[in-house]
C-alpha positions in Angstrom: 0.0 0.0 0.0 2.8 2.4 0.9 4.8 1.7 -2.2 1.7 2.2 -4.4 0.9 5.5 -2.7 4.5 6.8 -3.1 4.5 5.7 -6.8 1.3 7.8 -7.4 2.8 10.8 -5.7 6.0 10.4 -7.8 4.0 10.1 -11.0 2.2 13.4 -10.1 5.5 15.1 -9.3 7.1 13.9 -12.6 4.0 15.0 -14.5 4.1 18.5 -12.9 7.9 18.8 -13.6 7.4 17.7 -17.3 4.5 20.1 -17.9 6.3 23.0 -16.3 9.5 22.4 -18.1 7.6 21.8 -21.4 5.7 25.1 -20.9 8.9 27.1 -20.3 10.7 25.3 -23.2 7.9 26.2 -25.5 8.1 29.7 -24.2 11.8 30.0 -24.9 11.6 28.3 -28.3 8.7 30.4 -29.5 10.1 33.6 -28.1 13.6 33.3 -29.3 13.2 31.6 -32.7 9.7 32.6 -33.9 8.8 35.9 -32.4 12.2 37.4 -32.9 12.0 36.6 -36.6 8.5 38.1 -37.0 9.2 41.5 -35.5 11.9 44.0 -36.5 12.1 46.6 -33.7 13.1 45.7 -30.2 9.8 47.1 -28.7 7.8 44.8 -31.0 9.9 41.8 -30.1 9.4 42.6 -26.4 5.7 43.0 -26.8 5.4 39.8 -28.9 7.3 37.8 -26.3 5.2 39.3 -23.5 1.9 38.6 -25.2 2.4 35.3 -27.1 5.0 33.5 -25.0 3.3 34.0 -21.7 0.4 31.6 -22.5 2.4 28.3 -22.4 4.2 29.4 -19.2 0.9 30.4 -17.6 -0.8 27.2 -18.5 2.2 25.2 -17.2 2.2 27.2 -14.0 -1.6 26.6 -13.5 -1.4 22.9 -14.2 -0.5 21.8 -10.7 -4.0 21.4 -9.3 -5.5 19.4 -12.2 -2.5 17.1 -12.3 -2.6 16.5 -8.5 -6.4 16.0 -8.7 -6.0 13.4 -11.4 -3.1 11.4 -9.8 -3.7 11.5 -6.1 -6.8 10.4 -4.2 -5.7 12.5 -1.2 -5.6 15.7 -3.2 -8.8 14.7 -4.9 -10.6 14.4 -1.6 -9.1 17.7 -0.3 -10.2 19.5 -3.5 -13.7 18.1 -3.2 -13.9 19.0 0.5 -12.8 22.6 -0.2 -15.2 22.9 -3.2 -18.1 21.7 -1.0 -17.2 24.4 1.6 -17.0 27.1 -1.0 -20.2 26.3 -2.9 -22.7 27.2 -0.1 -20.7 30.4 0.7 -20.7 31.6 -2.8 -24.4 30.8 -3.3 -25.9 32.2 -6.4 -22.7 33.7 -7.7 -21.6 30.4 -9.1 -22.6 29.7 -12.7 -24.6 26.5 -13.0 -24.3 24.7 -16.3 -27.3 22.7 -17.2 -27.3 20.3 -20.1 -30.3 19.9 -22.4 -30.9 18.3 -25.7 -32.2 20.3 -28.6 -33.9 18.6 -31.5 -34.2 20.5 -34.7 -35.2 19.7 -38.2 -33.5 21.4 -41.1 -35.6 21.8 -44.2 -33.9 22.6 -47.5 -35.9 24.9 -49.8 -34.8 25.7 -53.4 -35.4 29.3 -54.4 -35.6 30.1 -58.1 -34.5 33.6 -59.1 -36.7 35.3 -61.6 -35.1 37.3 -64.4 
C-alpha cells in the first residue's frame, strides 16, 4: 500500500515537472526563434514575447491542481472538500451549467431567381 501510494505521488510530481519544463521550453523556443523573426524593432519583439510567449508558461504554472487532482486520491478528496465548503458560501454567484438536448429539423428549400 505504501509503495503504491508513493508511486502515485512520484508520478504526479514527474508530470508536474514535465509540464512546467515543457511550458517554459515552448516559451523560450517560441520567443527566441519565432517571435524574434516576426518583428523588427526591439519594442515589437518585447511586446510579442510578453503577449504570445506568456500563454504556455501560464498554462504550465496553472497545471499543478489538475495534475494533482487526477493522480492523487488524497488531493482529490481535499479539493472536493474545499469545493463543498466554497459552494454554499458563494451561493448564487456560481454559474450553473445545465445540459439539455435540442432537437431540430432542417428543411432545404430551393429558391428560383426570376429574371
